[in-house]
C-alpha positions in Angstrom: -20.1 2.5 -7.3 -20.9 -0.7 -5.5 -18.3 -2.4 -3.3 -18.4 -5.5 -5.6 -18.3 -3.2 -9.3 -15.2 -1.0 -7.6 -13.4 -4.5 -6.5 -14.0 -5.6 -10.0 -12.7 -2.8 -11.8 -9.4 -2.5 -9.6 -9.0 -6.3 -10.2 -9.2 -5.3 -13.9 -6.8 -3.0 -13.6 -4.5 -5.5 -11.7 -5.2 -7.9 -14.6 -3.7 -5.4 -17.0 -0.8 -4.8 -15.2 0.4 -8.3 -14.1 2.4 -9.4 -17.6 4.5 -6.3 -17.5 8.1 -6.9 -16.2 8.9 -4.3 -13.5 11.8 -3.5 -11.4 13.7 -0.7 -9.6 14.3 1.4 -12.9 13.4 0.6 -16.8 10.7 0.8 -18.9 8.4 -1.8 -17.2 8.1 0.4 -14.0 7.9 3.7 -16.5 5.1 1.9 -18.8 3.3 0.8 -15.7 3.1 4.4 -14.2 1.9 5.4 -17.5 -1.1 3.2 -17.3 -2.1 4.7 -13.5 -1.4 8.0 -14.9 -4.1 7.4 -17.5 -6.6 6.7 -14.9 -5.4 9.7 -12.8 -4.0 12.8 -14.5 -2.6 14.6 -11.7 -0.4 11.9 -11.1 3.1 13.3 -12.5 6.1 11.2 -13.6 9.5 12.0 -12.1 13.2 10.8 -12.7 16.3 10.9 -11.1 19.7 9.7 -13.1 21.7 6.9 -12.0 24.8 7.8 -9.6 22.4 10.3 -7.9 23.3 10.3 -4.0 20.2 9.6 -1.6 21.3 9.9 1.7 23.9 7.2 2.0 22.4 5.2 -1.4 22.9 5.8 -4.8 20.7 5.5 -7.6 21.5 2.2 -9.3 22.0 1.6 -13.0 18.5 1.2 -15.3 17.8 -2.2 -16.0 15.9 -3.3 -19.1 15.1 -7.1 -20.1 14.1 -8.2 -23.3 14.7 -11.7 -23.7 16.2 -15.0 -21.2 16.2 -18.8 -21.8 17.5 -21.5 -21.2 18.2 -24.2 -24.2 18.6 -27.8 -22.9 20.7 -30.0 -24.3 17.7 -32.0 -25.8 16.7 -28.6 -27.8 13.9 -27.4 -25.4 13.7 -24.3 -24.2 12.8 -23.8 -20.5 12.9 -20.6 -17.9 11.7 -18.4 -20.7 11.2 -15.2 -19.7 8.4 -14.5 -22.7 6.5 -17.3 -20.6 6.9 -16.1 -16.8 9.0 -12.8 -16.1 10.1 -14.4 -13.1 12.2 -17.0 -14.3 14.4 -14.2 -14.9 17.0 -13.3 -11.8 16.0 -9.4 -11.4 18.5 -7.2 -12.6 20.6 -10.0 -14.2 23.1 -8.8 -16.5 23.5 -9.7 -19.8 25.2 -13.7 -20.9 24.9 -15.9 -24.1 27.0 -18.9 -23.3 27.2 -22.8 -23.2 28.2 -24.7 -20.0 27.7 -28.0 -18.3 24.8 -28.6 -15.6 27.0 -28.5 -13.0 28.2 -25.1 -13.7 24.5 -23.8 -14.3 23.3 -24.7 -10.8 25.0 -21.9 -9.1 22.7 -19.6 -11.4 19.5 -21.7 -11.0 17.0 -20.6 -8.0 14.2 -22.9 -6.8 12.3 -23.5 -3.5 12.5 -27.4 -2.7 9.6 -26.9 0.0 7.5 -25.3 -2.8 8.3 -27.2 -5.6 5.4 -26.2 -8.1 6.5 -22.0 -7.7 9.1 -20.3 -9.5 10.5 -17.7 -6.8 11.4 -14.3 -6.9 14.8 -13.4 -6.9 16.8 -10.6 -7.2 20.7 -9.3 -7.4 20.1 -5.4 -7.1 23.4 -4.0 -6.2 26.2 -7.3 -7.4 26.2 -7.7 -10.5 25.2 -11.5 -11.9 23.2 -13.6 -13.9 20.7 -16.2 -13.2 17.8 -17.6 -13.3 14.4 -18.9 -11.3 12.6 -22.1 -11.9 10.5 -24.8 -10.3 12.0 -27.0 -8.1 10.2 -30.1 -9.5 11.6 -28.8 -13.1 15.1 -28.1 -11.7 15.3 -31.7 -10.2 14.4 -33.3 -13.4 17.4 -31.2 -15.5 19.7 -34.0 -17.3 23.7 -33.7 -17.4 24.9 -32.2 -20.4 25.6 -28.7 -22.3 23.0 -26.1 -21.8 23.0 -22.8 -23.6 21.9 -19.8 -21.6 20.8 -16.3 -23.3 20.1 -13.2 -21.5 19.3 -10.2 -23.3 19.5 -7.1 -21.1 21.0 -4.0 -20.7 22.2 -2.9 -17.2 23.6 0.4 -17.8 23.3 4.7 -16.8 19.3 5.4 -16.8 17.0 6.7 -14.6 15.0 5.8 -11.8 11.4 7.1 -12.2 9.0 7.8 -9.4 5.2 9.5 -9.4 3.4 11.8 -6.8 0.4 13.7 -7.1 -1.0 16.2 -4.4 -4.6 16.5 -3.7 -5.1 20.2 -1.8 -7.3 20.2 0.7 -8.6 23.1 3.3 -5.3 22.9 5.1 -1.7 22.4 3.9 -1.3 19.8 6.1 -0.9 16.3 4.8 -1.7 12.9 4.9 0.5 10.6 2.8 -0.3 7.7 0.5 2.6 5.8 -0.4 3.0 2.5 -2.4 5.6 0.8 -4.8 5.5 -0.1 -8.1 8.8 -2.6 -8.7 7.8 -6.2 -8.7 7.2 -8.0 -11.7 4.1 -10.5 -12.2 3.1 -11.1 -8.3 -0.6 -10.0 -7.5 -0.8 -9.2 -3.6 2.8 -8.0 -2.9 2.9 -5.8 -5.6 -0.1 -4.9 -7.5 -2.8 -4.4 -5.1 -1.0 -1.8 -3.5 -0.8 0.9 -6.3 -4.2 0.1 -7.6 -5.9 0.3 -4.2 -3.5 3.5 -3.7 -5.0 5.1 -7.2 -8.5 4.2 -6.3 -8.3 5.9 -3.0 -6.9 9.2 -4.8 -9.7 9.5 -7.0 -12.5 8.7 -4.2 -10.6 11.6 -2.6 -10.1 13.9 -5.5 -13.7 13.7 -6.1 -15.2 14.8 -2.5 -16.6 18.3 -2.8 -14.1 19.0 0.1 -11.2 17.7 2.2 -10.0 18.9 5.5 -6.4 17.8 4.8 -4.6 17.5 1.7 -3.1 14.5 0.3 0.0 13.5 -1.2 0.1 9.9 -3.5 3.7 8.6 -3.7 4.4 5.9 -6.1 8.0 4.5 -6.1 10.1 1.3 -6.2 10.1 0.2 -2.8 13.0 0.9 -0.9 15.7 3.1 -3.0 12.7 4.8 -4.2 11.1 5.8 -1.0 14.9 6.8 0.2 15.2 9.2 -3.0 11.9 11.0 -2.1 12.6 11.5 1.4 16.2 13.2 -0.1 14.4 15.2 -2.1 11.1 16.2 -0.3 12.1 15.4 3.7 12.2 18.9 5.2 8.2 19.6 3.7 7.0 16.1 4.4 8.3 16.8 8.4 6.7 19.8 8.5 3.5 19.5 6.7 2.5 15.6 7.0 0.0 14.5 9.5 -0.8 10.9 9.2 0.4 8.1 6.3 0.0 5.1 5.5 2.5 2.4 3.2 -0.4 0.3 1.0 0.9 -3.2 0.3 -0.5 -6.5 0.1 -4.1 -5.1 0.1 -5.9 -7.7 -2.1 -6.2 -11.0 -0.4 -9.5 -12.2 1.4 -7.9 -14.0 4.3 -6.9 -11.3 6.9 -6.8 -7.7 7.6 -3.5 -6.8 9.6 -2.0 -3.4 11.1 1.4 -2.4 11.1 2.1 0.8 13.6 4.6 3.4 13.1 7.9 3.3 14.7 6.7 4.6 18.3 3.0 4.6 17.6 0.3 6.0 19.0 0.2 8.7 15.9 -3.1 9.6 14.1 -2.5 7.3 11.6 -2.2 4.3 14.6 -5.3 5.4 16.3 -7.4 5.5 13.0 -6.5 2.4 11.8 -6.6 0.6 15.1 -10.1 2.1 15.6 -11.2 0.8 12.1 -10.0 -2.7 12.0 -11.3 -3.0 15.9 -14.8 -2.7 14.1 -14.5 -3.9 10.4 -12.3 -7.1 11.1 -12.3 -7.4 14.7 -9.5 -10.4 14.6 -7.1 -8.6 12.6 -3.6 -9.6 12.9 -1.8 -7.3 14.8 2.4 -6.7 14.1 4.9 -4.9 16.0 7.2 -2.1 14.2 9.9 -5.0 14.7 7.9 -6.7 11.9 8.5 -3.6 9.2 9.6 -4.7 5.7 8.5 -2.1 3.7 9.2 1.7 3.2 7.9 2.2 6.7 11.7 1.4 7.5 12.3 4.6 5.9 9.5 7.0 6.5 9.4 6.0 10.4 13.3 5.8 10.4 15.2 8.7 12.7 15.7 11.7 11.0 12.4 11.3 9.1 10.0 10.0 12.2 7.2 10.8 9.9 3.7 9.6 11.5 3.1 6.2 8.6 1.5 3.0 9.6 0.5 0.2 7.2 -2.8 -1.0 6.9 -2.9 -4.2 5.1 -4.8 -7.3 4.4 -2.4 -10.6 4.6 1.1 -9.2 5.7 3.8 -9.6 2.8 6.0 -12.5 4.2 2.8 -14.1 6.0 1.3 -16.1 3.2 3.0 -18.7 1.3 2.8 -17.5 -2.0 4.7 -14.5 -1.2 7.5 -13.7 -3.3 6.6 -16.2 -5.6 4.3 -17.4 -9.1 1.5 -18.1 -6.9 1.1 -14.9 -5.9 -1.4 -14.2 -8.6 -4.7 -13.0 -9.7 -6.4 -15.7 -7.9 -4.9 -15.0 -5.1 -6.4 -11.4 -5.3 -9.7 -11.0 -6.0 -12.6 -8.2 -6.3 -13.7 -8.8 -2.7 -9.9 -8.6 -1.2 -9.4 -5.4 -3.3 -12.6 -3.6 -2.2 -12.3 -4.9 1.3 -8.5 -3.2 1.7 -9.8 -0.5 -0.2 -12.8 0.2 2.4 -9.9 0.0 5.7 -8.0 2.8 3.9 -11.2 4.7 3.2 -12.7 4.4 6.7 -9.6 5.4 8.3 -8.7 8.8 5.7 -12.9 9.5 6.7 -11.9 8.8 10.6 -8.5 11.5 10.3 -10.6 14.0 8.3 -13.3 13.9 11.2 -11.1 13.7 14.1 -11.5 17.1 16.2 -11.7 18.2 19.9 -15.6 19.4 20.4 -16.9 20.3 23.5 -20.6 20.4 24.5 -22.2 23.5 25.3 -25.1 22.5 27.3 -24.7 21.7 31.3 -26.7 18.6 31.9 -28.5 16.7 28.9 -29.9 19.0 26.7 -33.6 19.0 25.5 -33.9 17.1 22.4 -37.2 17.0 21.4 -37.7 20.6 20.7 -34.8 20.5 18.8 -35.9 17.6 16.2 -33.8 15.0 17.7 -35.4 12.7 19.4 -37.4 10.0 17.6 -41.1 10.3 17.4 -41.4 6.7 17.5 -39.6 4.6 19.7 -38.0 1.3 18.0 -35.0 -1.1 19.1 -32.9 1.1 16.1 -34.4 4.8 17.3 -33.1 3.8 20.9 -29.7 2.9 20.0 -29.0 6.3 17.7 -30.3 8.0 20.9 -28.2 6.3 22.9 -25.6 7.1 20.7 -26.3 10.4 20.3 -26.1 10.9 24.4 -23.2 8.6 24.8 -21.6 11.2 22.7 -22.6 14.1 24.5 -21.7 12.6 27.6 -17.5 12.6 26.7 -17.4 15.5 24.4 -15.8 17.5 26.9 -12.9 19.4 25.2 -10.5 17.0 26.3 -10.3 14.1 24.0 -10.4 14.3 20.4 -13.3 12.4 18.9 -11.2 9.4 18.0 -10.9 9.0 21.7 -14.4 9.6 22.4 -15.6 7.2 19.5 -13.1 4.3 21.2 -14.9 5.1 24.7 -18.6 4.6 23.7 -17.6 1.8 21.3 -19.2 3.3 17.8 -17.4 3.4 14.5 -16.7 7.2 14.1 -17.9 7.0 10.5 -21.6 6.0 11.5 -21.4 9.3 13.7 -21.1 11.9 11.1 -24.7 12.6 10.8 -25.0 12.8 14.5 -21.8 15.0 14.9 -23.3 17.4 12.1 -26.8 17.5 13.5 -25.4 18.4 17.2 -23.3 21.2 15.6 -26.4 22.7 13.4 -28.4 22.6 16.5 -25.7 24.5 18.7 -24.8 21.5 20.9 -21.2 21.1 20.2 -18.6 23.2 19.5 -15.1 22.8 17.6 -12.0 23.4 20.6 -9.4 22.4 18.2 -8.5 19.9 15.2 -6.4 16.8 15.9 -4.5 15.7 19.1 -1.7 13.6 17.4 0.7 15.8 16.0 
């Protein structure tokens, strides 16, 4: 499938998912996860009851909104949940009341600096009700009596998450984690699970994988904490690299956020890929963290997990507003986010320590490895081959060697395979980053 076709297919899935009101819990999360399951059968859905402890946290009540609106003094209906689900404060409890504009104002949320955007606001762990609206519309509200109506349940239920294991030759795993808990926002929400799903489909279709791959789809923060509380020992034993996949759908930038201390296989692969695909990428510190890397990299978990993004969460004006829509996220943006992560996974798969067997430069011609026609391109290929042999001395991994010689590791695959087949390179060890 071409990059354009792949990007369009991912964008179409984003469009299908976009109208659904998702949150930490509830039918919106389950409906969205079922739509992903329909496209990747190994993905399993699990449930954890409300009140279940998870380290220092507790699984919250389940929230299911059905309808919400405000009726103005002149009978108009505004802030209608049916029109845009961001109008309702996340985890808003039920209410049916009449009150003055003065009493209504503390329950309204808007952005004076973005008067045409509906903000995304939640109250997961404190019970309240509220509405979100465009500031321009809020300023136009007239004094009088307003009727507010929220039809929603907040009651014991379950928290859901999804996971799938794609087995490889080794039980060691690469973790791909994303979240599915925001309502109608495209880059901050849907780009992550959609790109992650297509990465899983690509991995499952490979004839062979060196590592096993674990796809995890959770509600952000509490879901990652719940998942770690149930699987931490296995993850600490098996995970050699991982990525939190979020904000991978726009065309403005590529970004990197490292693991807590950096220097892991995931960090090195990401930096190598972005250095070639997007040399001007934005590089952040772990101090700039804000998604589930906070949990995976925390002391006591300390998994080797980094983030490769397009424009980082919180760093684009549409973030957490109704402006984060399907025009901000594009087929080309999604395809670029997919490619960066795909290349990083290819580098992780390829990374090993090799030793050149011949002292001095080998005679390539007698092995059919030297081009019979000399051109600029063939000259570059030979130079890359000789540079690779010059640095494969058993002391550094292929990622380190590729960095030294300035070549994208994934483009060296045919050369490496040819040199192995002709007995010029031997495998010494796997990755050095564990």
